[in-house]
BAFI-3210 file (N, C-alpha, C; in Angstrom, 3 decimals, decimal comma, padded with zeros to 6 digits):
// residues 275
n [1|2|3|4|5|6|7|8|9|10|11|12|13|14|15|16|17|18|19|20|21|22|23|24|25|26|27|28|29|30|31|32|33|34|35|36|37|38|39|40|41|42|43|44|45|46|47|48|49|50|51|52|53|54|55|56|57|58|59|60|61|62|63|64|65|66|67|68|69|70|71|72|73|74|75|76|77|78|79|80|81|82|83|84|85|86|87|88|89|90|91|92|93|94|95|96|97|98|99|100|101|102|103|104|105|106|107|108|109|110|111|112|113|114|115|116|117|118|119|120|121|122|123|124|125|126|127|128|129|130|131|132|133|134|135|136|137|138|139|140|141|142|143|144|145|146|147|148|149|150|151|152|153|154|155|156|157|158|159|160|161|162|163|164|165|166|167|168|169|170|171|172|173|174|175|176|177|178|179|180|181|182|183|184|185|186|187|188|189|190|191|192|193|194|195|196|197|198|199|200|201|202|203|204|205|206|207|208|209|210|211|212|213|214|215|216|217|218|219|220|221|222|223|224|225|226|227|228|229|230|231|232|233|234|235|236|237|238|239|240|241|242|243|244|245|246|247|248|249|250|251|252|253|254|255|256|257|258|259|260|261|262|263|264|265|266|267|268|269|270|271|272|273|274|275]
n.u [228,593|228,311|228,719|226,442|224,444|224,985|224,597|221,855|220,848|221,700|220,159|217,600|217,137|216,900|214,528|212,740|212,709|211,577|209,015|207,852|207,767|206,234|203,778|200,227|198,466|200,610|202,264|200,448|200,011|202,579|202,878|200,862|201,864|204,212|203,044|201,584|203,678|205,073|203,123|203,092|205,670|205,386|203,467|204,922|207,025|205,649|204,631|206,725|206,487|204,298|201,975|198,941|198,382|195,693|195,806|194,649|192,367|193,713|195,143|193,013|191,926|194,102|194,417|191,957|192,201|194,300|193,057|191,022|192,579|193,619|191,454|189,210|187,762|188,180|186,144|185,416|187,798|187,948|185,650|186,379|188,478|187,157|185,259|187,041|188,229|185,956|185,483|187,788|187,365|184,937|185,763|187,444|185,580|184,076|185,902|186,503|188,579|190,764|191,646|192,993|192,794|195,272|196,103|194,205|194,911|197,510|196,923|195,359|197,269|199,039|197,617|197,251|199,854|201,082|199,170|197,701|199,923|201,417|199,425|199,587|201,653|200,430|198,464|200,095|201,576|199,592|198,677|197,752|198,013|197,463|198,946|202,060|205,605|208,439|211,731|215,366|215,814|213,808|210,265|208,028|205,520|203,530|202,754|204,642|206,952|206,481|206,547|209,192|210,403|209,926|211,196|213,925|214,658|214,498|216,386|218,696|218,846|219,365|221,837|223,591|223,432|224,612|227,331|228,291|227,723|229,362|231,855|231,941|230,332|229,535|227,804|225,198|222,036|219,579|220,055|218,829|217,164|218,341|221,520|223,576|222,961|223,607|223,631|225,048|225,077|222,344|221,904|223,484|222,052|219,666|220,532|221,305|218,830|217,546|219,271|219,134|216,372|216,052|217,657|216,400|213,878|214,379|214,936|212,434|210,981|209,758|208,725|211,446|211,433|209,399|210,431|212,670|211,444|210,006|212,197|213,308|211,216|211,122|213,691|213,437|211,389|212,174|214,349|212,827|210,897|212,587|213,555|211,165|210,454|212,657|212,180|209,927|211,057|212,952|211,246|210,022|212,184|213,937|216,451|216,250|213,424|212,827|214,156|214,173|215,428|218,623|221,260|219,867|217,752|214,343|211,181|209,977|212,255|213,433|211,522|210,839|211,370|210,279|207,549|206,907|207,827|206,584|203,728|204,063|205,102|202,986|200,750|201,758|202,074|199,402|198,362|199,771|200,731|198,856|196,599]
n.v [115,812|114,314|116,352|117,944|116,171|115,869|118,512|118,852|116,972|118,071|120,366|119,309|117,302|118,520|120,008|117,944|116,556|118,518|118,916|116,362|115,993|118,158|117,660|117,531|119,962|120,868|118,699|117,212|119,026|119,110|116,469|116,430|118,276|116,928|114,651|115,664|116,747|114,397|113,109|114,818|114,347|111,661|111,895|113,400|111,627|109,434|110,727|110,758|108,359|108,703|108,269|109,150|110,171|110,886|113,900|116,217|115,154|113,309|114,927|115,918|113,504|112,361|114,317|114,091|111,469|111,738|113,519|111,889|110,016|111,611|112,947|111,394|108,149|104,568|103,705|106,025|106,464|104,190|104,640|106,996|106,019|104,092|105,662|107,250|105,380|104,739|107,220|107,504|105,405|106,163|108,477|107,324|105,957|108,082|109,605|108,963|107,196|108,770|108,713|106,005|102,435|101,779|104,293|104,638|102,494|103,201|105,602|104,735|103,117|105,147|106,714|104,764|103,894|106,340|108,205|106,510|105,322|107,526|108,354|106,621|107,573|109,626|108,126|106,516|108,424|109,680|107,687|106,614|109,256|110,641|109,563|109,485|109,008|108,927|109,599|109,449|111,462|113,189|114,006|112,173|111,677|108,705|108,151|109,600|108,243|105,701|106,377|107,167|104,709|103,488|105,334|105,542|102,854|102,432|104,277|103,256|100,801|101,601|102,919|100,959|099,039|100,412|100,879|098,311|096,932|098,352|097,646|094,808|093,773|091,463|089,836|090,391|091,775|092,484|092,889|093,744|095,793|097,451|097,821|098,370|097,370|094,842|091,405|091,048|093,651|093,987|092,118|093,266|095,647|094,603|093,568|095,980|097,337|095,682|095,941|098,736|099,153|097,502|098,764|101,259|100,512|099,753|102,264|103,419|101,816|099,452|096,024|093,801|091,661|092,340|094,681|093,674|091,990|093,859|095,255|093,270|092,997|095,578|095,664|093,846|094,830|097,434|097,585|096,475|098,418|100,428|099,193|098,868|101,505|102,111|100,403|101,607|104,043|103,090|102,002|104,356|105,626|107,407|108,879|109,938|110,607|113,243|116,596|118,032|117,755|118,427|116,315|114,108|113,598|113,288|113,630|111,076|109,526|109,818|108,902|106,366|103,853|104,376|104,504|101,867|100,792|102,221|101,521|098,787|098,896|100,250|098,456|096,235|097,183|097,702|095,161|093,635|095,135|096,954|095,667]
n.w [015,650|018,030|019,879|019,425|020,164|022,893|023,764|023,207|025,013|027,451|027,584|027,275|029,281|031,960|031,485|030,903|033,371|035,043|033,848|034,032|036,829|037,638|036,398|036,024|034,073|032,555|031,883|030,352|028,241|027,142|026,217|024,313|022,422|021,621|020,512|018,299|016,817|016,237|014,715|012,501|011,512|010,801|008,782|006,850|006,286|005,094|002,914|001,171|-000,080|-001,584|-000,162|001,173|004,060|006,253|007,204|008,622|009,937|011,438|013,241|014,787|015,818|017,228|019,184|020,535|021,497|023,327|025,052|026,064|027,433|029,428|030,708|030,371|029,921|029,383|027,677|026,249|024,934|023,292|021,753|020,372|018,800|017,236|015,788|014,383|012,659|011,132|009,895|008,351|006,539|005,372|004,096|002,214|000,609|-000,449|-001,806|-004,404|-005,240|-004,655|-002,116|-000,906|-000,081|000,962|001,904|003,937|005,607|006,477|007,751|009,897|011,124|011,879|013,846|015,726|016,386|017,098|018,393|020,275|021,411|022,594|024,341|026,455|027,981|029,376|030,737|032,358|033,827|035,346|036,965|040,130|041,099|043,386|045,376|047,134|047,383|049,570|048,942|048,850|047,137|047,523|047,722|045,718|043,285|042,833|040,226|038,714|039,482|038,387|035,683|035,437|035,735|033,253|031,533|032,476|032,358|029,595|028,599|029,836|028,571|025,919|026,263|027,407|025,392|023,273|024,111|024,830|022,492|020,710|021,650|021,869|019,896|017,412|015,993|013,785|014,563|013,256|010,310|007,897|008,572|010,574|010,353|012,197|014,697|017,105|018,276|020,628|021,647|022,133|024,153|026,111|026,445|027,472|029,948|031,070|031,346|033,222|035,434|035,894|036,482|038,671|040,627|040,652|041,440|044,082|045,161|044,865|046,496|045,640|045,182|044,738|042,912|041,113|040,029|038,691|036,817|035,304|034,325|032,692|030,814|029,695|028,643|026,585|024,849|024,213|022,199|020,132|019,642|018,674|016,348|014,954|014,311|012,741|010,621|009,471|008,665|006,845|004,947|004,085|003,032|004,357|006,502|009,100|011,239|011,476|011,941|014,236|016,738|017,383|016,463|017,303|015,630|014,862|016,684|016,750|016,424|018,904|020,666|019,929|021,184|023,691|023,164|023,135|025,559|027,662|027,579|028,284|030,925|032,127|031,900|033,208|035,824|036,478|036,361|038,250|040,459|041,402|042,211]
ca.u [227,323|228,291|228,532|225,041|223,659|225,207|223,951|220,414|220,570|221,905|218,996|216,344|216,933|216,285|213,149|211,972|212,541|210,624|207,677|207,334|207,484|205,130|202,569|199,025|198,202|201,858|202,686|199,488|200,273|203,839|202,638|200,066|202,778|205,062|202,216|201,281|204,940|205,337|202,151|203,572|206,814|204,841|202,831|205,973|207,735|204,824|204,478|207,817|206,034|203,010|200,878|198,236|197,838|194,646|196,553|193,822|191,592|194,659|195,395|191,837|191,784|195,181|194,102|190,866|192,724|195,030|192,075|190,362|193,536|193,839|190,233|188,089|187,847|188,510|185,046|185,527|188,971|187,543|184,695|187,142|189,235|186,199|184,723|188,137|188,312|184,797|185,669|188,806|186,759|183,955|186,526|187,906|184,440|183,593|186,981|186,672|189,918|191,847|192,100|192,930|192,866|196,614|196,083|193,429|195,683|198,601|196,326|194,999|198,534|199,604|196,960|197,482|201,256|201,446|198,171|197,495|201,214|201,703|198,400|199,991|202,472|199,482|197,860|201,077|201,935|198,490|198,331|197,995|198,560|197,221|199,865|203,436|206,624|209,572|213,011|216,515|215,770|212,665|208,934|207,724|204,227|203,672|202,672|205,935|207,929|206,222|207,014|210,661|210,805|209,944|212,192|215,288|214,902|214,721|217,675|219,757|218,919|220,023|223,228|224,349|223,489|225,580|228,725|228,657|227,727|230,550|233,053|231,920|229,383|230,052|226,709|224,148|220,734|218,552|220,808|218,017|216,486|219,299|222,781|224,491|222,581|224,175|223,063|225,766|224,586|220,992|222,041|223,967|220,930|218,743|221,110|221,261|217,464|217,278|220,058|218,612|215,060|216,222|218,145|215,366|212,808|214,782|214,753|210,998|210,403|208,950|209,255|212,582|211,087|208,626|211,357|213,495|210,610|209,773|213,454|213,397|210,231|211,580|214,878|213,036|210,562|212,813|214,951|211,789|210,358|213,593|213,578|209,897|210,545|213,663|211,527|209,087|211,960|213,528|210,163|209,802|213,401|214,528|217,426|215,671|212,012|212,783|215,404|213,856|216,367|219,974|222,025|218,981|216,732|213,023|210,489|209,832|213,572|213,745|210,498|210,443|211,364|209,369|206,185|206,714|208,112|205,606|202,558|204,443|205,168|201,636|199,889|202,337|201,736|197,975|198,044|200,459|201,086|197,740|195,415]
ca.v [115,150|113,988|117,602|118,359|115,238|116,217|119,804|118,605|116,274|119,011|121,251|118,562|116,509|119,310|120,334|116,709|116,308|119,488|118,690|115,115|116,164|119,115|116,942|118,323|120,417|121,092|117,427|116,884|119,915|118,688|115,231|116,791|118,884|115,854|113,779|116,323|116,825|113,042|112,874|115,574|113,603|110,464|112,362|113,782|110,419|108,653|111,509|110,358|107,173|109,088|107,780|110,340|110,049|111,897|114,740|117,052|114,295|112,710|115,906|115,914|112,215|112,235|115,227|113,491|110,289|112,214|114,077|110,769|109,425|112,539|113,338|110,514|106,759|103,636|103,661|107,193|106,242|103,214|105,311|107,902|105,212|103,462|106,678|107,656|104,369|104,908|108,433|107,192|104,547|106,982|109,352|106,482|105,673|109,308|110,348|108,575|106,598|109,702|108,255|104,581|101,500|101,931|105,538|104,360|101,598|103,942|106,581|104,001|102,771|106,346|107,103|103,688|103,944|107,618|108,701|105,558|105,150|108,660|108,459|105,822|108,400|110,288|107,113|106,076|109,538|110,012|106,528|106,863|110,618|111,179|108,915|109,971|108,266|109,742|108,986|110,303|112,567|114,027|113,416|111,917|111,012|107,343|108,192|110,035|107,170|104,678|106,871|107,106|103,319|103,263|106,199|105,156|101,517|102,570|104,954|102,318|099,822|102,231|103,226|099,712|098,406|101,142|100,690|096,898|096,595|098,952|096,952|093,352|093,369|090,665|089,197|091,354|091,430|092,598|093,682|094,324|096,985|098,313|097,077|098,656|096,673|093,509|090,539|091,330|094,928|093,785|091,435|094,289|096,537|093,872|093,565|097,356|097,630|094,940|096,570|100,074|099,102|096,905|099,827|102,287|099,923|099,864|103,667|103,696|100,884|098,452|094,666|093,587|090,734|093,074|095,600|092,885|091,527|095,019|095,500|092,271|093,323|096,799|095,316|093,096|095,595|098,695|097,478|096,204|099,725|101,089|098,530|099,141|102,840|102,006|099,761|102,629|104,979|102,410|101,927|105,702|106,083|108,549|108,506|110,332|110,979|114,702|117,291|118,960|117,608|118,329|115,143|113,003|113,396|113,832|113,170|109,623|108,938|109,871|108,244|105,100|102,792|104,789|104,172|100,448|100,447|102,820|100,638|097,560|099,221|100,621|097,291|095,373|097,767|097,527|093,743|092,951|095,982|097,778|094,838]
ca.w [015,940|019,452|020,608|019,320|020,974|024,300|024,016|023,247|026,263|028,560|027,617|027,339|030,496|033,042|031,116|031,059|034,808|035,595|033,308|034,601|038,249|037,786|036,023|035,789|032,705|031,831|031,303|029,293|027,107|026,532|025,473|023,129|021,446|021,095|019,677|017,026|016,069|015,734|013,635|011,347|010,973|010,160|007,542|005,904|005,862|004,181|001,683|000,269|-000,812|-002,189|000,669|001,663|005,407|006,487|008,139|009,499|010,815|012,369|014,303|015,657|016,500|018,210|020,285|021,296|022,186|024,496|025,968|026,741|028,360|030,538|031,411|030,096|030,350|028,302|026,711|025,377|024,091|022,274|020,864|019,506|017,846|016,309|014,885|013,501|011,605|010,245|009,096|007,345|005,520|004,651|003,194|001,112|-000,264|-001,091|-002,460|-005,802|-005,395|-004,307|-000,799|-001,177|001,043|001,550|002,672|005,146|006,463|007,111|008,651|011,110|011,750|012,486|015,097|016,698|016,787|017,704|019,339|021,366|022,081|023,467|025,381|027,611|028,864|030,274|031,593|033,350|034,719|036,247|037,781|041,562|041,209|044,729|046,302|047,041|048,118|050,004|048,613|049,168|046,188|047,853|047,560|044,315|043,112|042,333|038,768|038,188|039,700|037,383|034,392|035,448|035,503|031,807|030,902|032,862|031,806|028,156|028,393|030,217|027,493|024,778|026,607|027,544|024,073|022,437|024,533|024,748|021,073|020,089|022,102|021,708|018,866|016,286|015,251|013,455|015,107|012,213|009,336|006,823|009,087|011,275|010,260|013,296|015,925|017,238|019,307|021,872|022,147|022,649|025,443|027,034|026,728|028,334|031,289|031,548|031,786|034,461|036,495|036,170|037,129|039,996|041,516|040,762|042,239|045,489|045,529|044,923|047,464|044,959|045,341|043,841|041,831|040,106|039,345|037,778|035,703|034,440|033,623|031,633|029,775|029,022|027,870|025,393|023,905|023,805|020,861|019,136|019,293|017,845|015,046|014,267|013,698|011,686|009,476|008,842|007,983|005,683|003,963|003,551|002,376|005,067|007,531|010,375|011,125|011,408|012,276|015,310|017,850|016,826|016,860|017,663|014,610|015,149|017,879|016,679|016,641|020,330|021,464|019,311|022,193|024,763|022,760|023,416|026,953|028,578|027,730|028,989|032,354|032,567|032,064|034,241|037,127|036,745|036,501|039,349|041,603|041,860|042,438]
c.u [227,210|228,056|227,096|224,130|223,760|224,500|222,434|220,018|220,678|220,717|217,716|216,090|216,355|214,832|212,256|211,695|211,491|209,198|207,057|206,935|206,346|203,804|201,444|198,906|199,484|202,339|201,766|199,737|201,550|203,648|201,809|200,967|203,658|204,286|201,953|202,539|205,285|204,393|202,586|204,760|206,343|204,219|203,877|206,709|206,929|204,560|205,564|207,467|204,688|201,813|200,244|197,587|196,854|195,123|195,645|192,976|192,500|194,997|194,247|191,750|192,863|194,935|193,000|191,325|193,475|194,080|191,349|191,291|193,713|192,576|189,108|188,265|188,064|187,404|185,123|186,712|188,647|186,596|185,417|187,866|188,315|185,670|185,806|188,273|187,161|184,970|186,732|188,184|185,705|184,657|187,049|186,780|184,045|184,656|187,150|188,072|191,066|192,446|191,901|192,933|194,220|196,693|195,338|194,263|196,793|198,082|195,953|196,256|199,106|198,955|197,111|198,888|201,567|200,440|197,977|198,797|201,517|200,671|198,785|200,977|201,593|198,879|198,821|201,403|200,842|197,935|198,694|198,556|198,342|198,162|201,291|204,361|207,756|210,858|214,137|216,579|214,593|211,359|208,579|206,361|204,444|203,624|203,989|206,989|207,731|206,746|208,533|211,166|210,924|211,048|213,614|215,616|215,207|216,068|218,844|219,941|219,702|221,502|224,080|224,492|224,538|227,018|229,154|228,682|228,949|231,809|233,062|231,029|230,019|228,920|225,578|222,795|219,661|219,121|219,980|217,303|217,464|220,646|223,708|224,172|223,129|223,478|223,718|225,306|223,202|221,014|222,530|222,865|219,919|219,241|221,091|219,884|217,143|218,003|219,463|217,289|215,113|216,670|217,083|214,190|213,116|214,581|213,282|210,244|209,397|209,537|210,326|212,206|210,307|209,508|212,208|212,694|210,312|211,038|213,656|212,462|210,656|212,782|214,566|212,335|211,222|213,487|213,937|211,152|211,294|213,592|212,296|209,938|211,573|213,065|210,637|209,956|212,570|212,486|209,960|211,023|214,022|215,483|216,888|214,210|211,843|214,118|215,233|214,889|217,776|220,740|221,177|217,953|215,422|212,428|210,353|211,166|213,897|212,768|210,101|210,370|210,385|207,926|205,875|206,869|207,093|204,337|202,875|204,465|203,773|200,780|200,448|201,949|200,272|197,605|198,607|200,744|199,923|196,474|194,979]
c.v [114,834|115,241|118,074|117,454|115,581|117,522|119,642|117,920|117,214|119,948|120,463|117,848|117,331|119,685|119,117|116,421|117,236|119,183|117,425|115,320|117,156|118,446|117,870|118,734|120,552|119,812|117,030|117,730|119,498|117,427|115,509|117,373|117,814|114,943|114,400|116,502|115,462|112,697|113,595|114,853|112,357|110,812|112,691|112,552|109,640|109,395|111,160|109,126|107,423|108,463|108,979|110,048|111,194|112,835|115,471|116,218|113,632|113,635|115,895|114,633|112,031|113,118|114,648|112,266|110,700|112,804|112,991|110,127|110,296|112,741|112,316|109,126|105,865|103,554|104,832|107,058|105,272|103,846|106,232|107,128|104,590|104,481|107,204|106,680|104,505|106,121|108,225|106,397|105,296|107,895|108,572|106,249|106,902|110,022|110,019|108,090|107,572|109,365|106,754|103,742|101,618|103,196|105,357|103,534|102,343|105,038|105,928|103,567|103,970|106,715|106,015|103,784|105,207|108,054|107,792|105,348|106,277|108,806|107,662|106,568|109,157|109,280|106,687|107,190|109,836|108,798|106,818|108,261|111,234|110,587|109,386|109,046|109,221|108,987|109,918|111,507|113,504|113,280|113,319|111,228|109,629|107,324|108,591|108,942|106,043|105,107|106,842|105,682|103,045|104,063|105,729|103,769|101,562|103,210|104,037|101,267|100,381|102,457|101,967|099,022|099,078|100,800|099,229|096,440|097,131|098,180|095,472|092,871|092,642|090,157|090,199|090,869|091,410|093,455|094,327|095,601|097,963|097,603|097,275|097,867|095,245|092,728|090,846|092,649|094,795|093,082|092,425|095,257|095,899|093,857|094,966|097,738|096,938|095,587|097,918|100,022|098,425|097,960|100,900|101,779|099,958|101,286|103,989|102,723|099,931|097,071|094,375|092,698|091,445|094,055|094,858|092,406|092,680|095,381|094,544|092,623|094,560|096,490|094,553|093,993|096,890|098,593|097,152|097,513|100,499|100,501|098,786|100,503|102,857|101,384|100,757|103,616|104,351|102,298|103,282|106,265|107,305|108,029|108,779|110,706|112,483|115,294|118,229|118,940|117,419|117,123|113,932|112,694|114,042|113,287|111,649|108,913|108,848|109,069|106,875|103,958|103,095|104,399|102,683|100,135|101,017|101,978|099,355|097,803|099,522|099,386|096,311|095,880|097,537|096,063|093,144|093,807|096,770|096,971|094,923]
c.w [017,422|020,282|020,579|020,136|022,455|024,657|024,111|024,555|027,458|028,707|027,898|028,648|031,649|032,754|031,320|032,529|035,393|035,140|033,906|036,059|038,485|037,465|035,618|034,318|031,892|031,162|030,157|028,051|026,383|025,696|024,224|022,043|020,808|020,147|018,314|016,175|015,468|014,589|012,363|010,695|010,223|008,813|006,475|005,386|004,831|002,877|000,675|-000,559|-001,494|-001,468|001,362|003,018|005,643|007,597|009,133|010,453|011,851|013,524|015,312|016,478|017,562|019,421|021,159|022,077|023,448|025,534|026,748|027,769|029,598|031,379|031,313|030,669|029,136|027,258|025,731|024,436|022,962|021,267|019,877|018,418|016,802|015,311|013,938|012,345|010,611|009,339|008,019|006,198|004,706|003,656|001,995|000,105|-001,078|-001,930|-003,932|-006,104|-005,157|-002,938|-000,772|000,106|001,741|002,390|003,990|006,129|007,187|008,038|009,974|011,866|012,500|013,802|016,159|017,265|017,574|018,773|020,532|022,137|023,054|024,580|026,622|028,507|029,850|031,245|032,700|034,337|035,732|036,982|039,234|041,800|042,580|045,771|046,053|047,820|048,467|049,727|049,040|048,251|046,457|047,640|046,083|044,226|042,528|040,805|038,125|038,351|038,693|036,011|034,315|035,264|034,010|031,139|031,205|032,316|030,321|027,872|028,756|029,131|026,311|025,050|026,689|026,191|023,192|022,822|024,444|023,290|020,360|020,439|021,739|020,565|017,695|015,389|015,038|013,970|014,032|011,075|008,238|007,266|009,710|011,335|011,453|014,559|015,924|018,342|020,645|022,497|022,753|024,003|026,500|027,426|027,660|029,774|031,900|032,058|033,101|035,636|036,891|036,911|038,488|041,003|041,723|041,589|043,720|045,989|045,723|045,835|046,820|045,221|044,290|042,658|040,731|039,335|038,326|036,575|034,752|033,675|032,472|030,480|028,987|028,135|026,593|024,383|023,440|022,439|019,769|018,689|018,384|016,439|014,256|013,587|012,579|010,432|008,734|008,069|006,735|004,572|003,282|002,844|003,021|006,130|008,923|010,165|011,007|011,805|013,462|016,427|017,292|017,369|017,180|016,580|015,001|016,430|017,883|016,877|018,133|021,167|020,914|020,324|023,316|024,433|022,947|024,905|027,930|028,696|028,499|030,498|032,892|032,843|033,094|035,624|037,465|036,947|037,799|040,577|042,174|042,115|043,898]
res [x|x|x|x|x|x|x|x|x|x|x|x|x|x|x|x|x|x|x|x|x|x|x|x|x|x|x|x|x|x|x|x|x|x|x|x|x|x|x|x|x|x|x|x|x|x|x|x|x|x|x|x|x|x|x|x|x|x|x|x|x|x|x|x|x|x|x|x|x|x|x|x|x|x|x|x|x|x|x|x|x|x|x|x|x|x|x|x|x|x|x|x|x|x|x|x|x|x|x|x|x|x|x|x|x|x|x|x|x|x|x|x|x|x|x|x|x|x|x|x|x|x|x|x|x|x|x|x|x|x|x|x|x|x|x|x|x|x|x|x|x|x|x|x|x|x|x|x|x|x|x|x|x|x|x|x|x|x|x|x|x|x|x|x|x|x|x|x|x|x|x|x|x|x|x|x|x|x|x|x|x|x|x|x|x|x|x|x|x|x|x|x|x|x|x|x|x|x|x|x|x|x|x|x|x|x|x|x|x|x|x|x|x|x|x|x|x|x|x|x|x|x|x|x|x|x|x|x|x|x|x|x|x|x|x|x|x|x|x|x|x|x|x|x|x|x|x|x|x|x|x|x|x|x|x|x|x|x|x|x|x|x|x|x|x|x|x|x|x|x|x|x|x|x|x]
***
């Protein structure tokens, strides 16, 4: 299992770096593919509980949400979300109890969790896309640097939590959802996020206090994102959301924390750094 995880990382990390730095249509296309794969995983998981997520409409709505995040504006994004909810409810009324309130609720949850969540990767990557910074690693767009803050902070949280939890973990954090997670590991992950974003903020020439606060925020919400996806999997009765990534599970397994940390970084930057 460890070998497969390492192999997936060796292949995936260079591709991720290239796609993020290239940006433009390639990054948008990659996020669209990831979103639709995650939606498919969500649909399959809920099928195990005989919950009929509106699959085809979900594909359309998620695509439109991403399109609005890339090319549109907040009003168009809100309009897409509102009309999606109306269509789900209309389908419930016309289906003759074949599409229930529970099906509607989980369909709306899916597009909120997945579509709106992944759309923030586009929103963050294309923030200040015309501005660039020069680092020891070369020239980097501000949008890409902001996205790396979320990614590196999340990965540092996961790595520090794993090693510190494995070594010092004694007290269970949330045993009913994820028995392996410990309070000590979570504290280690929190410190890892703060350390990683503080150092990365220095590289990107961001104010240290803001880098530390973002590290704190990422360190808090990253494990919550992980636990939220674990709760969905436990509800659906599955171990992994999918099998696409050897050693890692599915797309949702790999992006569960990212779907929480990216919006946090995005809104923090817009509230305190871009005023």
